[in-house]
C-alpha positions in Angstrom: 79.3 135.7 111.1 78.0 132.9 109.0 74.4 132.1 109.1 73.0 129.5 106.9 69.1 128.2 106.9 68.8 124.5 106.4 66.3 124.9 103.4 68.3 127.4 101.8 71.2 125.1 101.9 69.4 122.0 100.6 67.6 124.1 97.7 71.1 125.1 96.4 71.8 121.6 95.5 74.7 121.1 97.9 73.8 117.5 98.7 76.3 114.7 98.1 75.0 111.0 97.5 77.1 108.4 99.1 76.8 104.7 100.1 75.3 103.7 96.6 72.5 106.1 97.2 71.6 105.3 100.7 73.2 108.3 102.2 72.5 112.0 101.6 75.1 114.5 102.8 74.7 118.2 103.3 77.8 120.2 103.7 76.7 123.5 106.0 80.2 124.5 106.6 82.9 123.6 103.9 86.6 124.2 104.1 86.0 127.4 102.1 84.3 129.2 105.3 87.8 129.2 107.1 86.4 127.6 110.1 89.5 125.1 110.5 86.7 122.2 110.4 83.8 121.4 108.4 80.0 120.3 109.6 77.8 118.4 107.5 74.2 116.7 108.2 73.9 113.3 106.8 70.6 111.0 106.5 71.0 107.4 106.1 68.5 104.5 105.2 67.7 101.6 107.4 69.6 98.7 106.6 72.8 100.6 105.2 75.9 98.5 106.3 79.4 100.2 105.8 83.0 99.9 106.9 84.8 103.3 107.1 88.4 104.6 108.2 89.0 108.2 107.8 92.8 107.9 107.5 92.9 111.6 106.6 90.5 113.3 108.8 89.1 113.1 112.5 85.3 113.1 112.9 82.9 113.9 115.7 79.5 112.3 115.0 76.1 113.6 116.8 73.1 111.3 116.3 70.0 113.7 116.0 67.6 110.9 114.9 67.6 107.1 114.7 69.6 104.1 115.9 73.1 102.8 114.7 75.2 99.8 115.7 78.7 100.8 115.6 81.6 98.3 115.8 85.2 99.3 116.4 86.9 96.7 114.2 90.2 97.2 115.9 88.9 96.0 119.1 85.6 94.3 118.4 83.7 96.4 120.8 80.2 97.3 119.8 78.2 100.3 120.7 74.4 101.2 120.2 74.1 104.7 119.1 70.9 106.5 119.3 69.2 110.0 119.1 71.3 112.2 121.4 74.5 110.1 121.5 78.1 111.4 120.2 81.3 109.4 119.0 84.5 110.6 118.1 87.0 108.9 115.9 90.3 110.3 116.9 92.7 107.5 116.1 91.5 107.3 112.7 89.3 104.3 113.8 88.3 101.6 111.4 84.7 101.1 112.1 81.4 99.3 110.9 78.0 100.9 110.8 74.8 99.3 110.5 72.1 101.6 110.4 69.0 100.2 112.4 66.3 102.9 111.7 66.3 105.8 109.5 69.0 108.2 110.8 70.0 111.8 110.9 73.4 112.9 112.1 75.5 116.1 112.2 79.2 115.3 111.6 82.5 117.7 112.1 85.5 116.9 110.3 89.3 118.2 110.9 90.9 118.9 108.6 87.6 120.4 106.9 85.7 118.9 103.9 85.9 121.0 100.8 82.3 119.7 99.8 82.1 117.2 97.0 84.2 114.3 98.4 82.7 110.8 98.5 84.0 107.8 100.2 87.2 106.0 98.6 87.2 102.1 98.4 88.8 102.2 101.5 86.1 104.1 103.5 88.0 107.3 103.9 87.6 110.5 102.3 90.3 112.0 100.1 92.4 114.8 101.5 91.5 117.7 99.1 93.3 121.0 99.3 
């Protein structure tokens, strides 16, 4: 059984700064835990605007706080994501996120993230073995 308390994980400096310092990520379940996926909590400031495409990973995203405009760049569809909403990127979907209010989310990645990954220039995470 793996049990981690939020305050303890945050204190251990597991945080990764991303998006020019506008996003903070804590990896609660990294690849080393052997779960077959990773789980992270992310905080982003209002106004953050980013294009992403996880070419090496699939992601499920659960919004626990805030509002985000999500645009599918392949179809042009726009979604208003708010507290309690989920989206899943199962086709390596290129997308744009505009954070409307301070946001907190939980994200799950497969294959799992190792821990220190940051977005590449193309908006993806590298595949780290």
